[in-house]
C-alpha positions in Angstrom: 44.8 1.7 -3.9 46.7 3.0 -6.9 45.4 2.2 -10.3 46.9 3.1 -13.7 44.9 5.6 -15.7 45.3 5.9 -19.5 44.7 9.5 -20.7 44.2 10.2 -24.4 44.0 13.5 -26.1 41.5 13.9 -28.9 40.9 16.8 -31.2 38.6 18.6 -28.8 38.7 16.7 -25.5 40.5 14.3 -23.2 39.4 10.8 -22.4 40.6 8.6 -19.5 40.0 4.9 -18.6 41.3 2.5 -16.0 42.4 -0.9 -17.5 41.9 -2.7 -14.2 38.4 -1.4 -13.8 36.4 -2.2 -17.1 33.8 0.5 -17.8 35.5 3.1 -15.6 35.9 6.1 -17.9 35.8 9.9 -18.0 35.8 12.6 -20.7 36.5 16.3 -20.3 37.7 19.3 -22.1 41.0 19.6 -20.3 43.6 17.1 -18.9 43.2 18.4 -15.4 39.5 18.0 -15.5 39.6 14.5 -16.9 42.0 13.5 -14.1 39.7 14.9 -11.5 36.7 13.1 -13.1 38.5 9.8 -13.4 39.6 9.9 -9.8 35.9 10.4 -8.8 34.9 7.6 -11.2 37.4 5.2 -9.6 36.1 6.0 -6.1 32.5 5.5 -7.3 33.3 2.3 -9.1 35.1 0.8 -6.0 32.2 1.9 -3.8 29.8 0.0 -6.0 31.9 -3.1 -5.9 32.0 -2.9 -2.1 28.2 -2.5 -1.9 27.8 -5.6 -4.1 30.2 -7.6 -1.9 32.5 -8.0 -4.9 36.3 -8.1 -4.4 38.3 -5.1 -5.3 40.5 -5.8 -8.3 44.2 -5.5 -7.5 46.0 -3.1 -9.7 48.0 -5.3 -12.2 47.8 -3.9 -15.7 50.9 -1.7 -15.9 54.4 -2.9 -16.4 57.5 -0.7 -17.0 60.5 -1.5 -19.1 63.9 0.2 -19.2 65.5 1.0 -22.5 68.7 2.7 -23.5 68.1 6.1 -25.0 
């Protein structure tokens, strides 16, 4: 599955979260590291949902728009 990840840069670190998976977050000192950690967090989150017998949320949060630039 492919989920949207929001990455934000702070003064001293990067944070990432997945809007379609509430509570699925990661923090790291570099962008590359936070992307690695959020990938692991998503896999762990989905594994937990499977173990509970819960349905996996369909990716649905992101929409794209075209604008003239």
